[in-house]
C-alpha positions as CSV (number, residue, x, y, z in Angstrom):
1,X,-0.2,0.0,-0.2
2,X,3.0,2.4,0.4
3,X,2.7,3.2,-3.1
4,X,-0.4,4.0,-3.6
5,X,-0.4,7.6,-3.4
6,X,-2.4,9.1,-6.3
7,X,-5.8,9.6,-5.6
8,X,-8.9,9.7,-7.7
9,X,-11.9,11.5,-6.0
10,X,-15.6,10.0,-7.3
11,X,-18.4,12.1,-5.6
12,X,-18.0,15.6,-5.1
13,X,-20.8,16.4,-2.7
14,X,-20.8,18.3,0.7
15,X,-18.4,15.8,2.4
16,X,-15.8,16.1,-0.5
17,X,-14.7,19.3,0.6
18,X,-13.5,18.3,4.1
19,X,-11.5,15.7,2.5
20,X,-10.0,17.8,-0.2
21,X,-9.1,20.3,2.4
22,X,-7.2,17.5,4.2
23,X,-5.2,16.1,1.3
24,X,-4.5,18.6,-1.2
25,X,-1.1,19.9,-0.4
26,X,0.3,16.9,1.4
27,X,3.5,15.4,0.1
28,X,2.4,11.9,0.7
29,X,-0.2,12.3,-1.3
30,X,-1.5,13.8,-4.9
31,X,-5.2,14.2,-5.9
32,X,-5.2,13.6,-9.6
33,X,-8.4,13.7,-10.9
34,X,-11.8,14.2,-9.6
35,X,-15.5,12.8,-11.0
36,X,-18.9,13.3,-10.5
37,X,-22.3,12.9,-12.1
38,X,-22.7,16.5,-12.6
39,X,-19.4,17.4,-15.1
40,X,-19.9,20.8,-14.2
41,X,-19.2,20.3,-10.5
42,X,-16.0,18.2,-11.5
43,X,-14.9,20.9,-13.7
44,X,-15.2,23.6,-10.9
45,X,-13.3,21.4,-8.7
46,X,-10.5,20.9,-10.7
47,X,-10.2,24.3,-11.9
48,X,-9.5,25.5,-8.2
49,X,-6.5,22.8,-8.0
50,X,-3.4,22.8,-10.3
51,X,-2.6,19.1,-11.8
52,X,-6.3,18.0,-10.6
53,X,-8.6,16.6,-14.0
54,X,-12.0,16.4,-14.0
55,X,-13.1,13.0,-15.9
56,X,-15.9,10.8,-16.1
57,X,-16.5,8.3,-13.4
58,X,-15.4,5.4,-15.8
59,X,-12.3,7.7,-17.1
60,X,-11.6,7.8,-13.3
61,X,-11.5,4.1,-12.6
62,X,-9.7,3.4,-15.5
63,X,-7.3,6.2,-15.4
64,X,-3.6,5.1,-15.1
65,X,-2.7,8.3,-13.2
66,X,-5.2,6.7,-10.3
67,X,-4.0,4.2,-7.4
68,X,-6.7,4.8,-5.0
69,X,-10.2,5.6,-5.6
70,X,-11.8,8.0,-3.0
71,X,-15.5,6.8,-2.8
72,X,-17.5,9.6,-1.6
73,X,-20.9,8.6,-3.4
74,X,-24.2,8.2,-1.9
75,X,-24.6,5.0,-0.1
76,X,-26.5,3.4,-2.6
77,X,-23.6,3.6,-5.1
78,X,-21.0,2.6,-2.9
79,X,-20.8,-0.9,-4.0
80,X,-20.8,0.1,-7.8
81,X,-18.0,2.2,-7.5
82,X,-16.1,-0.1,-5.7
83,X,-16.2,-3.1,-7.6
84,X,-15.3,-0.8,-10.6
85,X,-12.4,0.7,-8.9
86,X,-11.5,-2.9,-7.9
87,X,-12.2,-4.4,-11.6
88,X,-9.4,-1.9,-12.8
89,X,-6.8,-2.8,-10.3
90,X,-7.5,0.0,-7.8
91,X,-7.5,0.5,-4.0
92,X,-10.9,1.6,-2.8
93,X,-11.2,3.9,0.1
94,X,-15.2,4.7,0.9
95,X,-17.3,6.8,2.9
96,X,-19.3,4.8,5.3
97,X,-21.2,2.6,5.2
98,X,-19.3,0.2,3.3
99,X,-22.3,-0.5,0.8
100,X,-26.1,-0.4,1.3
101,X,-26.6,-3.6,1.8
102,X,-24.8,-6.6,3.4
103,X,-24.2,-9.0,0.4
104,X,-22.6,-6.2,-1.9
105,X,-20.1,-5.8,0.8
106,X,-18.8,-9.4,1.1
107,X,-18.8,-8.9,-3.0
108,X,-16.6,-6.0,-2.5
109,X,-14.3,-7.7,-0.2
110,X,-13.9,-10.9,-1.8
111,X,-13.2,-9.0,-5.4
112,X,-10.7,-7.2,-3.8
113,X,-8.9,-10.2,-2.3
114,X,-9.1,-11.9,-5.6
115,X,-7.6,-8.5,-7.3
116,X,-5.0,-8.1,-4.7
117,X,-6.1,-4.6,-3.9
118,X,-7.0,-3.2,-0.7
119,X,-10.5,-1.7,0.8
120,X,-10.5,1.0,3.4
121,X,-13.6,2.9,5.0
122,X,-14.6,5.5,6.7
123,X,-15.3,6.6,9.4
124,X,-11.8,7.9,10.7
125,X,-12.8,10.1,13.3
126,X,-12.3,7.2,15.7
127,X,-8.5,7.6,14.9
128,X,-8.6,11.1,16.6
129,X,-7.6,12.0,20.3
130,X,-11.3,11.7,21.5
131,X,-11.9,8.1,20.9
132,X,-8.1,6.7,20.8
133,X,-7.3,8.5,24.5
134,X,-10.6,6.8,25.8
135,X,-9.6,3.9,24.6
136,X,-6.2,3.9,26.0
137,X,-7.8,4.7,29.5
138,X,-10.0,1.7,29.2
139,X,-6.6,-0.5,28.0
140,X,-4.8,1.0,31.1
141,X,-7.5,-0.1,33.8
142,X,-8.8,3.3,34.8
143,X,-12.3,1.8,35.0
144,X,-11.5,-1.5,36.0
145,X,-13.2,-4.5,33.9
146,X,-15.7,-3.0,31.7
147,X,-19.4,-4.2,32.1
148,X,-21.6,-2.3,30.2
149,X,-21.6,0.9,27.6
150,X,-24.5,3.1,26.3
151,X,-24.2,4.7,22.7
152,X,-26.8,7.5,21.7
153,X,-27.3,9.9,19.0
154,X,-30.4,11.8,18.8
155,X,-31.2,14.4,16.0
156,X,-34.1,16.0,14.6
157,X,-33.1,14.7,11.3
158,X,-30.4,16.1,8.5
159,X,-33.1,17.6,6.2
160,X,-32.6,20.3,8.4
161,X,-29.4,21.4,7.0
162,X,-28.5,19.4,4.3
163,X,-30.0,20.6,0.8
164,X,-30.2,17.6,-0.6
165,X,-31.3,15.0,2.1
166,X,-32.8,12.5,0.0
167,X,-30.2,9.8,0.5
168,X,-30.6,9.8,4.2
169,X,-34.1,8.3,4.1
170,X,-33.6,5.5,1.5
171,X,-31.9,2.4,1.6
172,X,-28.3,2.7,3.1
173,X,-29.6,5.6,4.8
174,X,-31.6,6.2,8.2
175,X,-30.1,7.1,11.6
176,X,-28.2,3.9,12.1
177,X,-26.6,3.4,8.7
178,X,-25.7,7.1,8.5
179,X,-24.6,7.6,12.0
180,X,-24.3,4.3,13.8
181,X,-21.0,3.7,12.0
182,X,-19.1,6.5,13.8
183,X,-20.4,4.7,17.5
184,X,-20.0,1.1,16.3
185,X,-16.3,1.6,15.3
186,X,-15.9,3.4,18.4
187,X,-17.6,0.6,20.2
188,X,-15.0,-2.1,18.6
189,X,-11.9,0.1,19.5
190,X,-13.0,0.5,23.2
191,X,-14.8,-3.1,23.7
192,X,-14.0,-5.6,20.7
193,X,-16.2,-7.1,18.2
194,X,-20.0,-7.8,18.6
195,X,-21.3,-11.6,18.7
196,X,-25.2,-11.0,18.6
197,X,-27.6,-8.2,18.7
198,X,-31.2,-7.4,19.7
199,X,-33.0,-4.4,17.9
200,X,-36.4,-2.6,18.0
201,X,-36.8,0.7,15.6
202,X,-39.8,2.6,14.3
203,X,-40.8,5.2,11.4
204,X,-43.2,7.6,13.1
205,X,-43.2,9.7,10.0
206,X,-43.6,9.2,6.2
207,X,-42.2,12.3,5.0
208,X,-39.9,14.9,5.8
209,X,-39.8,18.7,4.8
210,X,-36.3,20.1,3.3
211,X,-35.4,23.3,5.6
212,X,-32.5,24.8,3.6
213,X,-31.0,25.3,0.1
214,X,-32.7,25.6,-3.3
215,X,-35.3,22.9,-2.5
216,X,-36.5,24.3,0.6
217,X,-40.0,23.6,1.6
218,X,-39.7,20.2,-0.6
219,X,-41.3,17.2,1.0
220,X,-39.2,14.0,0.6
221,X,-40.5,10.3,1.5
222,X,-39.3,8.2,4.5
223,X,-38.4,4.8,3.1
224,X,-36.4,3.6,6.2
225,X,-36.8,3.6,9.9
226,X,-36.1,7.0,11.5
227,X,-35.4,5.6,15.0
228,X,-33.5,2.8,16.3
229,X,-32.5,0.9,19.2
230,X,-30.6,-2.1,20.5
231,X,-28.7,-4.3,22.5
232,X,-25.1,-5.2,21.5
233,X,-23.5,-8.2,23.1
234,X,-19.7,-8.1,22.7
235,X,-17.6,-11.2,22.3
236,X,-16.2,-10.8,25.7
237,X,-19.4,-10.3,27.3
238,X,-19.8,-6.7,27.7
239,X,-23.3,-5.2,26.7
240,X,-24.1,-1.9,24.9
241,X,-27.2,-0.3,24.5
242,X,-27.7,2.1,21.4
243,X,-29.8,4.5,20.5
244,X,-29.8,6.1,16.7
245,X,-32.5,8.5,16.0
246,X,-33.6,11.1,13.6
247,X,-36.8,11.6,15.3
248,X,-35.8,13.5,18.8
249,X,-34.8,17.0,19.0
250,X,-31.8,16.8,21.4
251,X,-30.4,14.9,24.4
252,X,-28.2,15.6,27.6
253,X,-26.8,11.9,27.3
254,X,-23.0,11.4,26.7
255,X,-22.6,10.1,23.1
256,X,-20.8,7.0,24.7
257,X,-20.3,6.0,28.2
258,X,-18.1,2.9,29.5
259,X,-19.2,1.5,32.7
260,X,-16.7,-0.9,34.6
261,X,-16.0,-1.9,38.0
262,X,-14.0,0.8,39.2
263,X,-15.1,3.8,37.4
264,X,-16.9,5.1,34.4
265,X,-15.7,6.9,31.4
266,X,-17.6,9.5,29.2
267,X,-16.5,9.5,25.4
268,X,-17.1,12.3,23.0
269,X,-18.7,12.7,19.9
270,X,-17.2,10.1,18.0
271,X,-18.3,12.0,14.9
272,X,-15.4,14.5,15.6
273,X,-11.8,13.7,16.2
274,X,-11.1,15.4,19.7
275,X,-13.3,16.2,22.6
276,X,-12.8,15.6,26.2
277,X,-12.6,12.3,28.0
278,X,-13.9,12.6,31.6
279,X,-13.3,9.9,34.1
280,X,-15.6,9.2,37.6
281,X,-13.7,7.1,39.9
282,X,-15.5,4.6,42.4
283,X,-15.4,6.4,45.8
284,X,-14.6,9.8,44.0
285,X,-16.4,13.0,44.1
286,X,-16.1,14.5,40.8
287,X,-15.5,13.9,37.0
288,X,-11.7,14.5,35.8
289,X,-10.6,15.2,32.5
290,X,-8.4,13.3,31.0
291,X,-5.1,14.6,29.2
292,X,-5.1,13.1,25.4
293,X,-2.9,10.5,25.4
294,X,-3.5,8.8,21.8
295,X,-4.7,9.7,18.4
296,X,-4.0,11.9,15.2
297,X,-4.0,15.2,16.7
298,X,-6.0,17.9,14.9
299,X,-7.2,14.7,12.8
300,X,-9.5,15.6,10.1
301,X,-11.5,14.0,7.2
302,X,-9.0,11.8,5.1
303,X,-6.7,10.9,8.2
304,X,-8.2,7.4,7.5
305,X,-7.1,7.2,3.9
306,X,-3.7,8.3,4.8
307,X,-3.1,5.7,7.2
308,X,-4.8,3.2,4.7
309,X,-1.9,4.2,2.6
310,X,0.6,3.8,5.2
311,X,-0.3,0.3,6.3
312,X,1.8,-2.5,5.1
313,X,2.3,-6.3,6.1
314,X,3.3,-5.4,9.7
315,X,-0.2,-3.5,10.3
316,X,-3.0,-3.8,8.7
317,X,-5.2,-0.6,7.8
318,X,-6.8,1.0,10.8
319,X,-9.9,2.1,9.0
320,X,-10.2,-1.2,6.7
321,X,-12.6,-3.2,5.0
322,X,-12.9,-5.9,7.8
323,X,-13.8,-3.7,10.4
324,X,-16.4,-2.1,7.8
325,X,-17.8,-5.1,7.0
326,X,-18.5,-6.1,10.7
327,X,-19.8,-2.5,11.7
328,X,-22.3,-2.8,8.4
329,X,-23.2,-6.5,9.4
330,X,-23.9,-5.4,13.3
331,X,-26.1,-2.5,11.8
332,X,-28.2,-4.6,9.3
333,X,-28.5,-7.2,12.0
334,X,-30.0,-4.7,14.2
335,X,-32.6,-3.9,11.6
336,X,-33.4,-7.3,11.1
337,X,-33.8,-8.2,14.5
338,X,-36.5,-5.5,14.7
339,X,-38.3,-6.7,11.9
340,X,-38.2,-10.4,12.8
341,X,-38.8,-9.7,16.6
342,X,-35.7,-12.2,17.7
343,X,-31.9,-12.0,18.8
344,X,-29.4,-12.3,15.7
345,X,-25.8,-13.7,16.2
346,X,-23.6,-12.1,13.6
347,X,-21.4,-14.1,10.9
348,X,-18.7,-11.5,10.9
349,X,-16.1,-10.6,13.6
350,X,-12.9,-8.7,13.5
351,X,-10.1,-7.5,15.8
352,X,-9.9,-3.9,17.2
353,X,-7.3,-1.9,15.0
354,X,-3.9,-1.3,16.2
355,X,-4.2,1.5,18.9
356,X,-2.8,5.1,17.2
357,X,-0.2,6.5,19.5
358,X,-0.3,10.2,20.4
359,X,0.7,11.4,16.7
360,X,1.3,15.5,16.3
361,X,0.0,17.1,13.2
362,X,3.4,17.7,11.4
363,X,4.1,14.1,11.6
364,X,0.9,12.7,10.0
365,X,0.7,15.5,7.7
366,X,4.2,14.9,6.4
């Protein structure tokens, strides 16, 4: 993976700007091409950056000047683009979820293994100082033996800020497949993989109203459940209760709390790279903020891609396909559990990625 430095970006929606802001100008990588279904958008982005060409999607996937395809399309297109990149011998790193449906994710990883190329997938926020400091605290025994955890994400829905939120309410969307990867990837870092799930979900509204942008006031259909709750059984016996919702207004709950025999740890929002990690020890009288002790300092979108490129035979990518597959199966199993009214055992597992040592920005930026 060390030579896979030329990047072609497919999909130039809202999230692409954050990736480009990180990657452009770094010595370790070079963005060589961009593509989008909107050719004018591709041309506008390419015009901003010298040496970047605007191509069609198929031209980019087959370009000899692209080693790794950065797949920032909507979830429903993740599998098609990933398989197209792999068919042309490209590594592929994509936005979450890995694919919209589980069978497609298996197909992507099987095709990559056969082609001898790598697959990586967001989120990479979990590699920042917030989640990694919390992981280091758990590993150091700061709360004793972990017993159970909670993970809570409640928002009134992305149609309040996103100008084209349709995909959040179709297959591959919903609060769990959209935001769940941040929480589940964090939980794997903190507590290890999941062996079984029990879920419940609901869909209380059949349509949403876009609140911003040129389509403000337009109504869009809701085709997936907009509130998901469940219990995760980790392989070590630890239990996590999870709630991901587009139906609430807000919450005072910590994004993640981990409870152990000798302490409780509050973990910052896994949608961000940093944040306070706080510890309350058994017999103590107040919360204590822990100094950051691990993670990519001042991380930003794209750090997972850089980590993916730097991986080798000694260290697997921390935002790799195996973790993304396990996270996707956990989410789809929760939804299936809700639909079928039963506990579901998972067929995949994964090892927690290697911890990220405290890495100053000047080091990971090169």
